[in-house]
N, C-alpha and C positions, 0 to 999 in steps of 0.2 A: 504494500500500500504506500502511495506517495504521501509525503508529509510536507514537501516544499510547495509554496504557493504557486498557482498558475499566474502567468503574466497577465496584466490588465489588457482588455481589448482597447483598441485605439480610441473609441468614443469621440469621433471628430466633432469639431466646432463647425458652424456653417462656413461654407467656402469663402464668403466675403470677409469673415473674421480672420480666417487663416491667412488670406491674401494680405489683409491690412497689417497683421502682426509681422508676417514674413517681409513684406515690402518695407515697413518702417524700420525693422531691425537691420536689414541689409543696406538700406540707404543711409540711415542716420546713426547706426551703432555697430559698424563693422569691427571696431576694436573690442567691443563688449562680446561680440560673437566669438572672436579669437580668444578672449579671456575665458569664456565658458568652455570651449573645446580644450584649451590647455589645462584648465583646472579640473572641474568635475567630469569633463569629457575624456580625461586621461590621455591627451595627445600633446604633451609638452613641446614637441618639435613642430607643431603646426605653424604654418606661415600665413594662412588665410582661412577664413571660415565664414559660412553664411547659412542662414536658416532655410530649411527646405520644407518644414511642416511643423505643425503644433496640434496637440490634442489635449484632452482633459488630464492626461497623465504624464505628459512630457513634451520636450522640445526636440525636434529632429534638425540636425545640421549636417553639412558637408564640410570636411576639413582637408586642406591640402597639406600633406605630410610627405616631405621629400618629393618623389616623383609620382605620388599616387593620391587618389582621393579616397578618404575614409568617410563612411557614414557614422554619425555619432548620435546617440540617444541620451538625453539628459532628463532624468525623471524629476517631476515636481516633488515637493515635500509632502504634498497631499493632492488628491484630485481637485481640479479647479473647475469652476462652473461658468466663467465668462471672461471676456476680454480684459476687464478691469483687474480681475484676480491674476491673470497672466502677467499683466503689467507689474502689479505689486510683487509677484514672485520673481520676475526677472530683475526688478530693481533691488530686491532683497539679496538675491544671489550675487549680482554684480557688485553691490556695495560691500558685501562680505569678502568677495574675492579681492577687491581693490585694497581692503584693509589688512588682508592676510600678508604676512611676510613672504617674500619670494626669493628663491635662490637664482641669481643671475650670474652664472660662472663667467660670462664674458663682459660683465658690467652693463650698465644702462638698464632700460626698462624693456620688457618684452611684450 
């Protein structure tokens, strides 16, 4: 008998909400997308990232790592119900990541 939980279904938001979040993040917050894939997305060598989708349980991004593209899924801290909650969750995550100490072996900011 399995005891590990099944993954959540995608439970999509309406297409216009997904497009608005995706387009806003990619146009206005590319550095935050990169911060997300380098941190919770576990792709510290990523050089670019962009949102490809969003649903009630997480954010989907693409990340350029070396010469390949990786798909990255970042789960929310809880299921979200609307666009405002997605915004609040993204702000919370990015603020926490910016405040966290980072190891930059080559100096500067990543």
